[in-house]
C-alpha positions as CSV (number, residue, x, y, z in Angstrom):
1,M,73.0,19.0,41.0
2,K,72.3,15.5,40.9
3,T,70.3,15.9,37.6
4,L,73.3,17.9,36.0
5,K,75.8,15.0,37.1
6,Q,73.4,12.4,35.6
7,L,73.1,14.4,32.2
8,M,77.0,15.1,32.2
9,L,77.5,11.0,32.6
10,L,75.0,10.5,29.9
11,F,76.8,13.0,27.7
12,L,80.0,11.2,28.2
13,M,78.5,7.7,27.6
14,C,77.0,8.8,24.5
15,I,80.6,10.4,23.3
16,A,82.2,7.1,24.4
17,T,79.8,5.0,22.6
18,Q,80.2,7.0,19.2
19,T,83.9,6.8,19.6
20,F,84.0,2.8,20.2
21,A,81.4,2.2,17.6
22,Q,83.6,3.4,14.8
23,G,85.6,-0.1,14.9
24,Q,82.3,-2.0,14.5
25,L,82.7,-4.9,12.0
26,S,81.0,-5.0,8.6
27,S,79.2,-8.0,7.3
28,P,80.3,-9.4,4.0
29,D,76.6,-9.1,3.1
30,N,76.9,-5.6,3.0
31,V,79.7,-5.3,0.7
32,T,78.9,-3.6,-2.6
33,P,80.7,-1.4,-4.9
34,K,78.8,1.7,-3.4
35,Y,79.8,0.6,0.0
36,L,83.5,0.6,-1.0
37,E,83.4,3.9,-2.7
38,T,81.7,5.4,0.6
39,I,84.8,3.9,2.5
40,F,87.3,5.4,0.1
41,E,86.0,8.4,-0.2
42,N,85.9,8.9,3.8
43,A,89.4,7.9,3.6
44,Y,90.1,10.7,1.3
45,M,91.1,8.3,-1.7
46,D,90.1,9.1,-5.4
47,V,87.5,6.9,-6.6
48,L,88.0,6.9,-10.6
49,D,85.1,4.3,-11.5
50,V,82.6,2.3,-9.9
51,K,81.0,-0.8,-11.9
52,D,78.8,-3.8,-10.7
53,T,81.5,-5.9,-9.4
54,F,84.6,-3.6,-8.7
55,I,85.7,-0.2,-8.2
56,K,88.8,1.5,-9.3
57,I,90.7,3.7,-6.6
58,K,93.8,5.9,-6.8
59,D,96.1,6.9,-3.9
60,S,99.7,6.7,-4.5
61,Q,98.9,3.9,-7.3
62,T,95.9,3.1,-9.4
63,M,94.1,-0.2,-8.0
64,Y,91.3,-2.2,-8.7
65,L,89.0,-3.7,-6.0
66,D,87.1,-6.7,-7.1
67,I,84.3,-8.5,-4.7
68,D,84.3,-12.2,-4.9
69,P,80.9,-13.4,-6.3
70,K,80.6,-15.6,-3.0
71,Q,81.6,-12.4,-1.0
72,R,84.5,-14.3,0.8
73,Y,87.2,-11.8,-0.2
74,I,88.1,-8.6,-2.0
75,S,90.7,-8.8,-4.2
76,I,93.1,-5.7,-4.5
77,N,95.3,-5.4,-7.8
78,S,97.3,-3.3,-9.9
79,V,98.6,-3.8,-13.4
80,Y,101.5,-2.6,-15.0
81,T,102.9,-2.9,-18.6
82,V,106.3,-4.6,-18.9
83,K,109.0,-2.6,-20.8
84,K,109.2,-3.5,-24.4
85,G,112.3,-5.7,-25.2
86,A,112.2,-7.4,-21.9
87,K,112.9,-11.0,-22.3
88,K,110.7,-13.7,-20.7
89,D,113.7,-15.2,-18.6
90,E,114.5,-11.7,-16.9
91,I,110.7,-11.2,-16.4
92,L,110.3,-14.4,-14.7
93,E,113.4,-14.2,-12.6
94,V,112.2,-10.7,-11.1
95,F,108.9,-12.5,-10.6
96,N,110.3,-15.3,-8.7
97,T,112.1,-12.7,-6.5
98,V,108.9,-10.9,-5.9
99,N,106.9,-13.8,-5.2
100,K,109.6,-15.3,-2.6
101,E,110.6,-12.1,-1.1
102,V,107.3,-9.5,-0.8
103,I,105.2,-11.9,1.2
104,M,101.9,-10.1,0.9
105,I,101.3,-10.1,-2.7
106,K,101.6,-12.3,-5.6
107,C,102.4,-11.1,-9.2
108,Y,101.4,-12.7,-12.3
109,Y,102.7,-12.5,-16.0
110,N,100.1,-12.1,-18.9
111,E,102.4,-12.8,-21.7
112,S,99.9,-11.9,-24.4
113,A,99.0,-8.4,-23.0
114,H,102.7,-8.0,-21.8
115,T,101.6,-6.9,-18.3
116,V,102.1,-7.9,-14.7
117,S,99.4,-7.8,-12.2
118,F,99.9,-7.7,-8.4
119,Y,97.4,-9.2,-6.3
120,Y,96.4,-9.3,-2.6
121,Y,93.0,-11.0,-1.3
122,F,91.5,-9.2,1.7
123,W,89.3,-12.0,3.6
124,I,85.9,-10.7,4.5
125,D,84.0,-13.8,5.2
126,N,83.9,-13.2,9.1
127,G,83.5,-9.6,8.9
128,F,86.0,-6.6,8.8
129,S,86.4,-3.0,9.8
130,D,86.7,0.0,7.4
131,K,89.5,1.0,9.0
132,T,91.3,-2.4,8.5
133,F,90.4,-2.5,4.9
134,V,91.9,0.9,4.2
135,S,95.0,-0.1,5.8
136,A,95.3,-3.1,4.0
137,V,94.9,-1.3,0.8
138,K,97.8,1.1,1.9
139,L,99.8,-1.9,2.8
140,F,99.2,-3.7,-0.8
141,Q,100.5,0.1,-2.2
142,S,103.8,-0.6,-0.2
143,G,104.0,-4.0,-1.5
144,V,103.6,-3.3,-5.0
145,T,106.3,-0.2,-4.4
146,L,108.8,-3.0,-2.8
147,A,107.9,-5.5,-5.8
148,L,108.8,-2.5,-8.2
149,Q,112.1,-2.3,-6.5
150,K,112.8,-5.8,-6.7
151,D,113.8,-5.1,-10.7
152,V,117.4,-3.7,-9.5
153,N,118.3,-3.6,-13.1
154,K,115.4,-2.0,-14.5
155,T,114.7,-4.2,-17.1
156,V,111.1,-5.3,-16.5
157,F,109.4,-2.1,-15.1
């Protein structure tokens, strides 16, 4: 009977350890495109492309995840084409509104390509959990959606 209780206690401890171990921090040294691919496949997101320094994923939006060469952060970004005929002053007005009101992300206008890029930097230099990173990517998507809604007259996007 005592052995059965000990086995049951050991079994419960194993389950508890496995449950709590999932919140473990990942080291920036382990961050590779392959590692990021695994994170997003486990989160049931589509991984569209994997290169040496970045991956391309799709959830509700298509995003690029670039690993900093010094492994301090992972930049998350999305690129959108600006509508033909949009005037530079209209574009800059919308972008200024986005940069003021959508705190998490920043947007940049590439005049020669006529595109806008939305960026967020997820800092990993002291470690991170996979779950937190996936949550940050989902929050970034919400930020981009909010940013697109700031073009109330639909002149830019």
